C-alpha positions as CSV (number, residue, x, y, z in Angstrom):
1,M,105.3,30.4,-9.4
2,P,108.7,29.3,-10.6
3,H,109.1,25.7,-11.8
4,D,111.6,24.9,-9.0
5,D,109.1,26.0,-6.3
6,I,106.4,23.8,-7.8
7,M,108.8,20.9,-8.0
8,H,109.8,21.5,-4.3
9,Q,106.2,21.6,-3.2
10,K,105.5,18.3,-5.0
11,A,108.6,16.8,-3.4
12,R,107.4,17.9,0.1
13,Y,103.9,16.4,-0.6
14,L,105.4,13.1,-1.6
15,I,107.4,13.0,1.7
16,E,104.5,14.2,3.9
17,S,102.0,11.7,2.4
18,G,104.3,8.8,2.9
19,R,104.7,7.9,-0.8
20,I,108.3,6.9,-0.6
21,E,109.4,3.4,0.0
22,N,113.0,2.4,0.7
23,L,113.7,-0.9,-1.0
24,G,117.3,-1.0,0.1
25,N,120.7,-0.7,-1.7
26,G,119.9,2.9,-2.8
27,I,116.7,2.0,-4.5
28,Y,113.3,3.7,-3.7
29,N,109.8,3.5,-5.1
30,V,107.9,6.7,-5.2
31,I,104.2,6.8,-5.8
32,G,103.6,9.8,-8.0
33,E,100.5,11.4,-9.6
34,H,100.9,9.2,-12.8
35,G,102.3,6.0,-11.5
36,T,105.0,4.5,-9.3
37,Y,108.6,5.4,-10.2
38,T,112.0,3.9,-9.3
39,I,114.7,6.2,-8.0
40,A,118.2,4.8,-7.8
41,Q,121.2,6.2,-6.0
42,D,124.6,5.4,-7.5
43,H,127.9,5.0,-5.7
44,T,128.5,8.7,-5.9
45,G,125.2,9.5,-4.3
46,K,123.6,10.8,-7.5
47,L,119.9,10.0,-7.9
48,S,118.1,9.1,-11.1
49,C,114.4,8.4,-11.8
50,N,112.7,6.5,-14.6
51,C,109.8,9.0,-15.0
52,Q,109.4,10.9,-18.2
53,G,110.2,14.3,-16.6
54,Y,113.6,13.0,-15.4
55,L,114.4,11.4,-18.7
56,N,113.7,14.7,-20.5
57,K,115.1,17.3,-18.1
58,G,117.4,15.3,-15.8
59,R,115.4,16.3,-12.6
60,C,112.0,15.6,-11.1
61,S,110.0,15.9,-7.9
62,H,110.4,12.1,-7.2
63,A,114.2,12.3,-7.1
64,Q,114.1,15.6,-5.2
65,A,111.8,14.0,-2.6
66,V,114.2,11.2,-2.0
67,A,117.1,13.6,-1.8
68,L,115.3,15.7,0.8
69,L,114.3,12.8,2.8
70,T,117.6,11.0,2.8
71,N,119.3,14.3,3.8
72,K,117.0,14.4,6.9
73,K,117.1,10.9,8.0
74,R,118.0,7.4,6.7
75,L,115.0,5.4,5.4
76,R,115.0,1.8,6.6
77,P,114.4,-0.9,4.1
78,K,110.9,-2.4,4.3
79,P,110.9,-5.8,6.1
80,R,110.2,-8.6,3.8
């Protein structure tokens, strides 16, 4: 299975299992397999993640999950 398909499957799993939390102001927490990661959206809409995969390759399932989810609907910030 191509790497992009695997990443997409992981992203779908993160969405379907409710592992994404909108913290507001373009910041999201994603609970991944190996920890909780922070995804940030800059003023241009570009997403970045602090996981090792993103730092090494410039892409990851965590950022892809947020991209898929925010393209479908807007996540509301969690009430404090």
